[in-house]
PDB file of N, H, CA, C and O in Angstrom:
ATOM      1  N   MET A   1      57.013  95.201  91.581  1.00  0.00           N
ATOM      2  CA  MET A   1      55.645  94.939  91.178  1.00  0.00           C
ATOM      3  C   MET A   1      55.560  95.076  89.670  1.00  0.00           C
ATOM      4  O   MET A   1      56.292  95.861  89.067  1.00  0.00           O
ATOM      5  N   ASP A   2      54.672  94.317  89.068  1.00  0.00           N
ATOM      6  H   ASP A   2      54.078  93.679  89.557  1.00  0.00           H
ATOM      7  CA  ASP A   2      54.455  94.494  87.639  1.00  0.00           C
ATOM      8  C   ASP A   2      53.437  95.620  87.419  1.00  0.00           C
ATOM      9  O   ASP A   2      52.944  96.211  88.380  1.00  0.00           O
ATOM     10  N   VAL A   3      53.134  95.905  86.180  1.00  0.00           N
ATOM     11  H   VAL A   3      53.534  95.425  85.400  1.00  0.00           H
ATOM     12  CA  VAL A   3      52.262  97.033  85.850  1.00  0.00           C
ATOM     13  C   VAL A   3      50.862  96.829  86.417  1.00  0.00           C
ATOM     14  O   VAL A   3      50.277  97.763  86.964  1.00  0.00           O
ATOM     15  N   ARG A   4      50.322  95.630  86.295  1.00  0.00           N
ATOM     16  H   ARG A   4      50.797  94.871  85.851  1.00  0.00           H
ATOM     17  CA  ARG A   4      48.968  95.362  86.788  1.00  0.00           C
ATOM     18  C   ARG A   4      48.883  95.553  88.301  1.00  0.00           C
ATOM     19  O   ARG A   4      47.954  96.188  88.799  1.00  0.00           O
ATOM     20  N   GLU A   5      49.846  95.008  89.023  1.00  0.00           N
ATOM     21  H   GLU A   5      50.601  94.492  88.618  1.00  0.00           H
ATOM     22  CA  GLU A   5      49.865  95.139  90.480  1.00  0.00           C
ATOM     23  C   GLU A   5      50.002  96.595  90.912  1.00  0.00           C
ATOM     24  O   GLU A   5      49.349  97.041  91.855  1.00  0.00           O
ATOM     25  N   THR A   6      50.855  97.320  90.214  1.00  0.00           N
ATOM     26  H   THR A   6      51.386  96.958  89.448  1.00  0.00           H
ATOM     27  CA  THR A   6      51.067  98.732  90.540  1.00  0.00           C
ATOM     28  C   THR A   6      49.805  99.544  90.254  1.00  0.00           C
ATOM     29  O   THR A   6      49.432 100.411  91.045  1.00  0.00           O
ATOM     30  N   ALA A   7      49.152  99.267  89.136  1.00  0.00           N
ATOM     31  H   ALA A   7      49.455  98.563  88.494  1.00  0.00           H
ATOM     32  CA  ALA A   7      47.914  99.971  88.789  1.00  0.00           C
ATOM     33  C   ALA A   7      46.838  99.723  89.844  1.00  0.00           C
ATOM     34  O   ALA A   7      46.130 100.647  90.244  1.00  0.00           O
ATOM     35  N   GLU A   8      46.718  98.485  90.288  1.00  0.00           N
ATOM     36  H   GLU A   8      47.293  97.735  89.963  1.00  0.00           H
ATOM     37  CA  GLU A   8      45.737  98.179  91.332  1.00  0.00           C
ATOM     38  C   GLU A   8      46.085  98.901  92.632  1.00  0.00           C
ATOM     39  O   GLU A   8      45.202  99.443  93.295  1.00  0.00           O
ATOM     40  N   TYR A   9      47.345  98.911  92.991  1.00  0.00           N
ATOM     41  H   TYR A   9      48.063  98.470  92.452  1.00  0.00           H
ATOM     42  CA  TYR A   9      47.789  99.568  94.219  1.00  0.00           C
ATOM     43  C   TYR A   9      47.485 101.069  94.173  1.00  0.00           C
ATOM     44  O   TYR A   9      47.053 101.650  95.170  1.00  0.00           O
ATOM     45  N   LEU A  10      47.710 101.688  93.022  1.00  0.00           N
ATOM     46  H   LEU A  10      48.060 101.217  92.212  1.00  0.00           H
ATOM     47  CA  LEU A  10      47.511 103.131  92.877  1.00  0.00           C
ATOM     48  C   LEU A  10      46.090 103.508  92.472  1.00  0.00           C
ATOM     49  O   LEU A  10      45.736 104.687  92.465  1.00  0.00           O
ATOM     50  N   ASN A  11      45.275 102.503  92.136  1.00  0.00           N
ATOM     51  H   ASN A  11      45.563 101.545  92.142  1.00  0.00           H
ATOM     52  CA  ASN A  11      43.903 102.718  91.671  1.00  0.00           C
ATOM     53  C   ASN A  11      43.871 103.567  90.392  1.00  0.00           C
ATOM     54  O   ASN A  11      43.082 104.504  90.266  1.00  0.00           O
ATOM     55  N   VAL A  12      44.746 103.214  89.458  1.00  0.00           N
ATOM     56  H   VAL A  12      45.387 102.453  89.560  1.00  0.00           H
ATOM     57  CA  VAL A  12      44.779 103.833  88.137  1.00  0.00           C
ATOM     58  C   VAL A  12      44.759 102.717  87.094  1.00  0.00           C
ATOM     59  O   VAL A  12      44.909 101.544  87.435  1.00  0.00           O
ATOM     60  N   SER A  13      44.579 103.071  85.853  1.00  0.00           N
ATOM     61  H   SER A  13      44.457 104.024  85.576  1.00  0.00           H
ATOM     62  CA  SER A  13      44.589 102.070  84.790  1.00  0.00           C
ATOM     63  C   SER A  13      46.024 101.722  84.388  1.00  0.00           C
ATOM     64  O   SER A  13      46.954 102.497  84.612  1.00  0.00           O
ATOM     65  N   THR A  14      46.176 100.568  83.804  1.00  0.00           N
ATOM     66  H   THR A  14      45.420  99.939  83.622  1.00  0.00           H
ATOM     67  CA  THR A  14      47.503 100.179  83.323  1.00  0.00           C
ATOM     68  C   THR A  14      47.945 101.104  82.198  1.00  0.00           C
ATOM     69  O   THR A  14      49.132 101.409  82.080  1.00  0.00           O
ATOM     70  N   SER A  15      47.012 101.552  81.372  1.00  0.00           N
ATOM     71  H   SER A  15      46.048 101.304  81.468  1.00  0.00           H
ATOM     72  CA  SER A  15      47.393 102.461  80.292  1.00  0.00           C
ATOM     73  C   SER A  15      47.906 103.782  80.845  1.00  0.00           C
ATOM     74  O   SER A  15      48.807 104.381  80.257  1.00  0.00           O
ATOM     75  N   TRP A  16      47.351 104.254  81.969  1.00  0.00           N
ATOM     76  H   TRP A  16      46.619 103.767  82.446  1.00  0.00           H
ATOM     77  CA  TRP A  16      47.854 105.472  82.588  1.00  0.00           C
ATOM     78  C   TRP A  16      49.304 105.281  83.009  1.00  0.00           C
ATOM     79  O   TRP A  16      50.135 106.165  82.804  1.00  0.00           O
ATOM     80  N   LEU A  17      49.610 104.124  83.600  1.00  0.00           N
ATOM     81  H   LEU A  17      48.935 103.405  83.766  1.00  0.00           H
ATOM     82  CA  LEU A  17      50.989 103.860  84.016  1.00  0.00           C
ATOM     83  C   LEU A  17      51.940 103.861  82.833  1.00  0.00           C
ATOM     84  O   LEU A  17      53.013 104.461  82.894  1.00  0.00           O
ATOM     85  N   TYR A  18      51.553 103.194  81.762  1.00  0.00           N
ATOM     86  H   TYR A  18      50.682 102.707  81.712  1.00  0.00           H
ATOM     87  CA  TYR A  18      52.418 103.148  80.577  1.00  0.00           C
ATOM     88  C   TYR A  18      52.672 104.552  80.023  1.00  0.00           C
ATOM     89  O   TYR A  18      53.792 104.863  79.618  1.00  0.00           O
ATOM     90  N   LYS A  19      51.641 105.398  80.001  1.00  0.00           N
ATOM     91  H   LYS A  19      50.731 105.145  80.330  1.00  0.00           H
ATOM     92  CA  LYS A  19      51.763 106.717  79.395  1.00  0.00           C
ATOM     93  C   LYS A  19      52.383 107.758  80.321  1.00  0.00           C
ATOM     94  O   LYS A  19      53.123 108.627  79.860  1.00  0.00           O
ATOM     95  N   ASN A  20      52.094 107.684  81.613  1.00  0.00           N
ATOM     96  H   ASN A  20      51.493 106.978  81.988  1.00  0.00           H
ATOM     97  CA  ASN A  20      52.400 108.801  82.503  1.00  0.00           C
ATOM     98  C   ASN A  20      53.363 108.525  83.642  1.00  0.00           C
ATOM     99  O   ASN A  20      53.730 109.459  84.356  1.00  0.00           O
ATOM    100  N   SER A  21      53.785 107.298  83.842  1.00  0.00           N
ATOM    101  H   SER A  21      53.487 106.540  83.262  1.00  0.00           H
ATOM    102  CA  SER A  21      54.612 107.027  85.020  1.00  0.00           C
ATOM    103  C   SER A  21      55.904 107.838  85.017  1.00  0.00           C
ATOM    104  O   SER A  21      56.229 108.482  86.014  1.00  0.00           O
ATOM    105  N   ALA A  22      56.629 107.814  83.929  1.00  0.00           N
ATOM    106  H   ALA A  22      56.365 107.290  83.119  1.00  0.00           H
ATOM    107  CA  ALA A  22      57.895 108.555  83.876  1.00  0.00           C
ATOM    108  C   ALA A  22      57.650 110.066  83.942  1.00  0.00           C
ATOM    109  O   ALA A  22      58.395 110.793  84.598  1.00  0.00           O
ATOM    110  N   ARG A  23      56.612 110.525  83.264  1.00  0.00           N
ATOM    111  H   ARG A  23      56.006 109.934  82.730  1.00  0.00           H
ATOM    112  CA  ARG A  23      56.297 111.955  83.240  1.00  0.00           C
ATOM    113  C   ARG A  23      55.902 112.466  84.627  1.00  0.00           C
ATOM    114  O   ARG A  23      56.186 113.613  84.972  1.00  0.00           O
ATOM    115  N   SER A  24      55.248 111.617  85.420  1.00  0.00           N
ATOM    116  H   SER A  24      55.016 110.686  85.139  1.00  0.00           H
ATOM    117  CA  SER A  24      54.797 112.037  86.745  1.00  0.00           C
ATOM    118  C   SER A  24      55.851 111.846  87.820  1.00  0.00           C
ATOM    119  O   SER A  24      55.630 112.206  88.976  1.00  0.00           O
ATOM    120  N   GLY A  25      56.996 111.282  87.453  1.00  0.00           N
ATOM    121  H   GLY A  25      57.176 110.989  86.514  1.00  0.00           H
ATOM    122  CA  GLY A  25      58.081 111.115  88.408  1.00  0.00           C
ATOM    123  C   GLY A  25      58.135 109.749  89.057  1.00  0.00           C
ATOM    124  O   GLY A  25      58.944 109.524  89.958  1.00  0.00           O
ATOM    125  N   LEU A  26      57.291 108.833  88.619  1.00  0.00           N
ATOM    126  H   LEU A  26      56.634 109.015  87.887  1.00  0.00           H
ATOM    127  CA  LEU A  26      57.286 107.472  89.162  1.00  0.00           C
ATOM    128  C   LEU A  26      58.252 106.625  88.344  1.00  0.00           C
ATOM    129  O   LEU A  26      57.995 106.323  87.179  1.00  0.00           O
ATOM    130  N   ALA A  27      59.360 106.248  88.962  1.00  0.00           N
ATOM    131  H   ALA A  27      59.569 106.494  89.909  1.00  0.00           H
ATOM    132  CA  ALA A  27      60.407 105.510  88.256  1.00  0.00           C
ATOM    133  C   ALA A  27      59.939 104.111  87.883  1.00  0.00           C
ATOM    134  O   ALA A  27      59.297 103.427  88.680  1.00  0.00           O
ATOM    135  N   ASN A  28      60.267 103.695  86.664  1.00  0.00           N
ATOM    136  H   ASN A  28      60.789 104.251  86.017  1.00  0.00           H
ATOM    137  CA  ASN A  28      59.985 102.328  86.246  1.00  0.00           C
ATOM    138  C   ASN A  28      61.252 101.712  85.678  1.00  0.00           C
ATOM    139  O   ASN A  28      62.176 102.409  85.261  1.00  0.00           O
ATOM    140  N   TYR A  29      61.268 100.410  85.675  1.00  0.00           N
ATOM    141  H   TYR A  29      60.517  99.843  86.015  1.00  0.00           H
ATOM    142  CA  TYR A  29      62.436  99.665  85.203  1.00  0.00           C
ATOM    143  C   TYR A  29      62.003  98.760  84.072  1.00  0.00           C
ATOM    144  O   TYR A  29      61.065  97.976  84.219  1.00  0.00           O
ATOM    145  N   ARG A  30      62.688  98.866  82.934  1.00  0.00           N
ATOM    146  H   ARG A  30      63.450  99.503  82.814  1.00  0.00           H
ATOM    147  CA  ARG A  30      62.354  98.073  81.754  1.00  0.00           C
ATOM    148  C   ARG A  30      63.331  96.914  81.624  1.00  0.00           C
ATOM    149  O   ARG A  30      64.547  97.087  81.714  1.00  0.00           O
ATOM    150  N   PHE A  31      62.773  95.739  81.412  1.00  0.00           N
ATOM    151  H   PHE A  31      61.786  95.598  81.340  1.00  0.00           H
ATOM    152  CA  PHE A  31      63.575  94.546  81.188  1.00  0.00           C
ATOM    153  C   PHE A  31      63.255  94.050  79.795  1.00  0.00           C
ATOM    154  O   PHE A  31      62.125  93.640  79.525  1.00  0.00           O
ATOM    155  N   GLY A  32      64.238  94.082  78.903  1.00  0.00           N
ATOM    156  H   GLY A  32      65.156  94.414  79.122  1.00  0.00           H
ATOM    157  CA  GLY A  32      64.024  93.706  77.516  1.00  0.00           C
ATOM    158  C   GLY A  32      63.900  94.939  76.648  1.00  0.00           C
ATOM    159  O   GLY A  32      64.022  96.071  77.116  1.00  0.00           O
ATOM    160  N   THR A  33      63.654  94.693  75.371  1.00  0.00           N
ATOM    161  H   THR A  33      63.554  93.773  74.991  1.00  0.00           H
ATOM    162  CA  THR A  33      63.532  95.795  74.421  1.00  0.00           C
ATOM    163  C   THR A  33      62.268  95.636  73.585  1.00  0.00           C
ATOM    164  O   THR A  33      61.681  94.557  73.508  1.00  0.00           O
ATOM    165  N   GLY A  34      61.874  96.726  72.972  1.00  0.00           N
ATOM    166  H   GLY A  34      62.352  97.602  73.035  1.00  0.00           H
ATOM    167  CA  GLY A  34      60.735  96.704  72.070  1.00  0.00           C
ATOM    168  C   GLY A  34      59.416  96.432  72.764  1.00  0.00           C
ATOM    169  O   GLY A  34      59.254  96.722  73.949  1.00  0.00           O
ATOM    170  N   SER A  35      58.478  95.875  72.021  1.00  0.00           N
ATOM    171  H   SER A  35      58.610  95.639  71.058  1.00  0.00           H
ATOM    172  CA  SER A  35      57.140  95.633  72.551  1.00  0.00           C
ATOM    173  C   SER A  35      57.101  94.475  73.547  1.00  0.00           C
ATOM    174  O   SER A  35      56.104  94.296  74.247  1.00  0.00           O
ATOM    175  N   ASN A  36      58.160  93.700  73.617  1.00  0.00           N
ATOM    176  H   ASN A  36      58.970  93.846  73.048  1.00  0.00           H
ATOM    177  CA  ASN A  36      58.219  92.586  74.567  1.00  0.00           C
ATOM    178  C   ASN A  36      58.840  92.980  75.901  1.00  0.00           C
ATOM    179  O   ASN A  36      58.988  92.133  76.783  1.00  0.00           O
ATOM    180  N   ALA A  37      59.201  94.239  76.064  1.00  0.00           N
ATOM    181  H   ALA A  37      59.080  94.927  75.348  1.00  0.00           H
ATOM    182  CA  ALA A  37      59.838  94.696  77.296  1.00  0.00           C
ATOM    183  C   ALA A  37      58.864  94.575  78.461  1.00  0.00           C
ATOM    184  O   ALA A  37      57.672  94.849  78.317  1.00  0.00           O
ATOM    185  N   LYS A  38      59.368  94.173  79.588  1.00  0.00           N
ATOM    186  H   LYS A  38      60.335  93.950  79.705  1.00  0.00           H
ATOM    187  CA  LYS A  38      58.573  94.083  80.812  1.00  0.00           C
ATOM    188  C   LYS A  38      58.898  95.281  81.679  1.00  0.00           C
ATOM    189  O   LYS A  38      60.065  95.632  81.852  1.00  0.00           O
ATOM    190  N   ILE A  39      57.876  95.905  82.221  1.00  0.00           N
ATOM    191  H   ILE A  39      56.928  95.620  82.080  1.00  0.00           H
ATOM    192  CA  ILE A  39      58.058  97.071  83.073  1.00  0.00           C
ATOM    193  C   ILE A  39      57.750  96.668  84.501  1.00  0.00           C
ATOM    194  O   ILE A  39      56.742  96.016  84.775  1.00  0.00           O
ATOM    195  N   ARG A  40      58.628  97.063  85.405  1.00  0.00           N
ATOM    196  H   ARG A  40      59.446  97.593  85.183  1.00  0.00           H
ATOM    197  CA  ARG A  40      58.475  96.751  86.822  1.00  0.00           C
ATOM    198  C   ARG A  40      58.666  98.025  87.638  1.00  0.00           C
ATOM    199  O   ARG A  40      59.304  98.980  87.195  1.00  0.00           O
ATOM    200  N   PHE A  41      58.105  98.014  88.827  1.00  0.00           N
ATOM    201  H   PHE A  41      57.587  97.238  89.188  1.00  0.00           H
ATOM    202  CA  PHE A  41      58.221  99.129  89.757  1.00  0.00           C
ATOM    203  C   PHE A  41      58.686  98.589  91.099  1.00  0.00           C
ATOM    204  O   PHE A  41      58.271  97.505  91.511  1.00  0.00           O
ATOM    205  N   LYS A  42      59.548  99.340  91.786  1.00  0.00           N
ATOM    206  H   LYS A  42      59.885 100.220  91.452  1.00  0.00           H
ATOM    207  CA  LYS A  42      59.977  98.959  93.131  1.00  0.00           C
ATOM    208  C   LYS A  42      58.912  99.417  94.125  1.00  0.00           C
ATOM    209  O   LYS A  42      58.452 100.558  94.084  1.00  0.00           O
ATOM    210  N   VAL A  43      58.536  98.514  95.007  1.00  0.00           N
ATOM    211  H   VAL A  43      58.910  97.587  95.040  1.00  0.00           H
ATOM    212  CA  VAL A  43      57.496  98.811  95.988  1.00  0.00           C
ATOM    213  C   VAL A  43      57.869 100.038  96.812  1.00  0.00           C
ATOM    214  O   VAL A  43      57.036 100.921  97.016  1.00  0.00           O
ATOM    215  N   SER A  44      59.095 100.102  97.281  1.00  0.00           N
ATOM    216  H   SER A  44      59.772  99.384  97.115  1.00  0.00           H
ATOM    217  CA  SER A  44      59.520 101.224  98.117  1.00  0.00           C
ATOM    218  C   SER A  44      59.432 102.557  97.363  1.00  0.00           C
ATOM    219  O   SER A  44      59.089 103.581  97.953  1.00  0.00           O
ATOM    220  N   GLU A  45      59.741 102.544  96.061  1.00  0.00           N
ATOM    221  H   GLU A  45      60.020 101.712  95.582  1.00  0.00           H
ATOM    222  CA  GLU A  45      59.672 103.779  95.279  1.00  0.00           C
ATOM    223  C   GLU A  45      58.227 104.180  95.002  1.00  0.00           C
ATOM    224  O   GLU A  45      57.910 105.369  94.975  1.00  0.00           O
ATOM    225  N   VAL A  46      57.348 103.199  94.796  1.00  0.00           N
ATOM    226  H   VAL A  46      57.605 102.233  94.818  1.00  0.00           H
ATOM    227  CA  VAL A  46      55.930 103.504  94.595  1.00  0.00           C
ATOM    228  C   VAL A  46      55.363 104.112  95.872  1.00  0.00           C
ATOM    229  O   VAL A  46      54.643 105.109  95.814  1.00  0.00           O
ATOM    230  N   GLU A  47      55.675 103.526  97.016  1.00  0.00           N
ATOM    231  H   GLU A  47      56.259 102.716  97.063  1.00  0.00           H
ATOM    232  CA  GLU A  47      55.183 104.060  98.285  1.00  0.00           C
ATOM    233  C   GLU A  47      55.721 105.467  98.555  1.00  0.00           C
ATOM    234  O   GLU A  47      54.987 106.325  99.045  1.00  0.00           O
ATOM    235  N   ALA A  48      56.986 105.708  98.240  1.00  0.00           N
ATOM    236  H   ALA A  48      57.583 105.011  97.842  1.00  0.00           H
ATOM    237  CA  ALA A  48      57.565 107.042  98.407  1.00  0.00           C
ATOM    238  C   ALA A  48      56.892 108.037  97.474  1.00  0.00           C
ATOM    239  O   ALA A  48      56.654 109.181  97.859  1.00  0.00           O
ATOM    240  N   TRP A  49      56.582 107.615  96.252  1.00  0.00           N
ATOM    241  H   TRP A  49      56.776 106.685  95.939  1.00  0.00           H
ATOM    242  CA  TRP A  49      55.910 108.484  95.286  1.00  0.00           C
ATOM    243  C   TRP A  49      54.520 108.853  95.790  1.00  0.00           C
ATOM    244  O   TRP A  49      54.113 110.011  95.696  1.00  0.00           O
ATOM    245  N   VAL A  50      53.787 107.878  96.324  1.00  0.00           N
ATOM    246  H   VAL A  50      54.117 106.937  96.401  1.00  0.00           H
ATOM    247  CA  VAL A  50      52.449 108.136  96.868  1.00  0.00           C
ATOM    248  C   VAL A  50      52.542 109.144  98.001  1.00  0.00           C
ATOM    249  O   VAL A  50      51.746 110.081  98.063  1.00  0.00           O
ATOM    250  N   LYS A  51      53.503 108.964  98.898  1.00  0.00           N
ATOM    251  H   LYS A  51      54.150 108.203  98.848  1.00  0.00           H
ATOM    252  CA  LYS A  51      53.685 109.891 100.018  1.00  0.00           C
ATOM    253  C   LYS A  51      53.980 111.298  99.516  1.00  0.00           C
ATOM    254  O   LYS A  51      53.450 112.276 100.044  1.00  0.00           O
ATOM    255  N   GLN A  52      54.822 111.398  98.501  1.00  0.00           N
ATOM    256  H   GLN A  52      55.253 110.604  98.072  1.00  0.00           H
ATOM    257  CA  GLN A  52      55.164 112.696  97.927  1.00  0.00           C
ATOM    258  C   GLN A  52      53.928 113.353  97.311  1.00  0.00           C
ATOM    259  O   GLN A  52      53.744 114.563  97.444  1.00  0.00           O
ATOM    260  N   GLN A  53      53.085 112.574  96.643  1.00  0.00           N
ATOM    261  H   GLN A  53      53.235 111.592  96.535  1.00  0.00           H
ATOM    262  CA  GLN A  53      51.885 113.124  96.011  1.00  0.00           C
ATOM    263  C   GLN A  53      50.910 113.638  97.076  1.00  0.00           C
ATOM    264  O   GLN A  53      50.235 114.646  96.865  1.00  0.00           O
ATOM    265  N   ARG A  54      50.837 112.960  98.196  1.00  0.00           N
ATOM    266  H   ARG A  54      51.385 112.141  98.367  1.00  0.00           H
ATOM    267  CA  ARG A  54      49.946 113.408  99.273  1.00  0.00           C
ATOM    268  C   ARG A  54      50.430 114.732  99.855  1.00  0.00           C
ATOM    269  O   ARG A  54      49.617 115.576 100.233  1.00  0.00           O
ATOM    270  N   GLU A  55      51.745 114.920  99.931  1.00  0.00           N
ATOM    271  H   GLU A  55      52.406 114.235  99.624  1.00  0.00           H
ATOM    272  CA  GLU A  55      52.293 116.167 100.471  1.00  0.00           C
ATOM    273  C   GLU A  55      52.039 117.335  99.543  1.00  0.00           C
ATOM    274  O   GLU A  55      51.872 118.468  99.996  1.00  0.00           O
ATOM    275  N   ILE A  56      52.009 117.067  98.240  1.00  0.00           N
ATOM    276  H   ILE A  56      52.145 116.147  97.873  1.00  0.00           H
ATOM    277  CA  ILE A  56      51.758 118.132  97.264  1.00  0.00           C
ATOM    278  C   ILE A  56      50.325 118.634  97.389  1.00  0.00           C
ATOM    279  O   ILE A  56      50.069 119.834  97.289  1.00  0.00           O
ATOM    280  N   LEU A  57      49.394 117.711  97.609  1.00  0.00           N
ATOM    281  H   LEU A  57      49.602 116.737  97.690  1.00  0.00           H
ATOM    282  CA  LEU A  57      47.989 118.101  97.727  1.00  0.00           C
ATOM    283  C   LEU A  57      47.761 118.710  99.074  1.00  0.00           C
ATOM    284  O   LEU A  57      46.640 119.111  99.388  1.00  0.00           O
TER     285      LEU A  57
END
């Protein structure tokens, strides 16, 4: 999923994903370098992360 799709799925802003995804343990994959890099998320990893967050609460 791209950043927009992931943000909609998680009900967070895209800026939150850019700033906090790695810090919160949500793995992202960068394609390219610099400001033109594209960030993607694996659906299975996003779903696993959501499940893990529910268990913490």
